[in-house]
N, C-alpha and C positions, 0 to 999 in steps of 0.2 A: 588638354586631355578630355575625352568625351565622358560624359556622365553615364554611369550604369543605369539600367532600368530601375533599380532600387532607388537611386538618387533622383532620377528623372521624374518618377511618379511617387511623390511624397504626400502622405495624408496630412491634412491640416484642417483647422476649423474654418468655416465660412467667414469671409471678410466682406465688408460692404462693397468693395470694388469688384467683387466677383460677378455682379449683375452684368457689368460690361465685358465680362470674359465668357459669356455664353451660358451662364447658370440656368436661366429660364428656358433657353432653347434646349438644353440638356434634359430638363424636366419634361419637356414635350415628348421626348422619346419614351416616357413612362406612361403619361396620362394627359388628360386635358389640362392645359395650362395657358390660359388666355394671356394677352399682353398685360404686363405689370408695369405701371409707370415707375419712374425713379422714386417719386415720393412714396408710393405704395410699398415699394421694395424697402426703402429706408425705414418707413414706419414699422413694417413687419419685422425687419431685421432688428431694430431697437427693442421691440416688444419681446422677441425671442431671446435676445441677448440679456435682457433684464432677468430672465429665468435662470441664468447661470448654468450650473451643471445639470439642472432639471430638463433642459432641452438643448441638445447639441446637434448641429448640422456640420458634417465634415465633407470635404471635397478633395479631389486630386486634380491638380492643375498640370497640364502639359506646358511647362514653362517656356519651352522653345516656341510653341505656337501661341502662348498667352491665352490658353483656352481651358475651361473647366471640362474634364473628361469623365469624371465619376463623382457621385455624391450619395449620401445617405444620412438619415437622422435617427436619433434615439431620444425618446422622452421618458421621464421617470415618473411612474405612477406610485403615489404613496398610499398605502393600504392600512387597514386595521388588522387584517389577517396576518398570520405568521409574525406575531409580536410587532405589529406596525411595520411590516416589511415593505420592500420596494420591488417593483417590477419594471424592467426596461422594455419599451415598445419600439422595435425597429420599424422604420417607415421609409418610403421614397428612395429606395436603393436603385440606382440606374448607372450604367456604364455606357458611354458613347459607343454607338455601333461600330465606329471606325477603329476602336482600340480594344475591342473585346478579345478575350483569350490571353490577356497579359496578367491575369490574376489580380486585376484592380478591384473587382467586386469582393474578392476574398480579403484584400487589404482594408476595404471600407468596413466590411462586417467585423473583422478583427478589431479595428479601431473602436467601433461602436460597442461591441460586447466587452472589450477591455474597460471602456468608460463605465458601462453599467456595473461591471464587477467592482470597479474602484470606488463607486459611490454606494456600495452595499446592497445591490440588487440580489435577490435570491434566484431570479430567473430572468431570461430575456425571451420575448415572444415576438412573432411577426406573422403576417398573412402573406401568402404568395400564390401565384398561379401554379397549376399543375406542371406547366412547362419549366418552372424554376425550382421545383421540389428537389431534384437531384443536386442542383447547385447548393442549396441550403443544407442538404444532408452532408455534402462534402465539407461544409463550414461547421459541422457539429450539431446541427439542429435535427430534431426528429418530429415526425408528424404526431400531433397530440389529439386534436379534436376537429370539429367542423366549424368553419367560419360562417357566420350569418351577417347579413347587412340590411339596413334600411336606409334608402337614399331619400333626401328631401329635395323637392324641386325648387 
């Protein structure tokens, strides 16, 4: 019996073996992501894993192809504001160009926002390009303010 799209594209947390399933190559569809050695990947994976629920990276694997086709992350900022409240920051959301249109981005966002809600965040925020604004609005986000950035060389 063939798996449904729902079963085929299941969201789960990043695993250390995902480097070999095209995780870094997928990130390159989003931004600059130079080669990452196995040791660098393992070191960063362990560092992020040690943060537990405060930093979660999720993926969707096309299990037939053995390839990571979508990812996103959320990290939890702990504040003094709002009675020592928490804010979820969504980052690095990307869906492989070959499987866009299958609602995988929405599944990633739902997973990340559900996680933020479950750990007590009072809001979730993200930055996106103007081209992606409509997508995030469909996921329940609204434009709030202006993003500023300062990059260091």
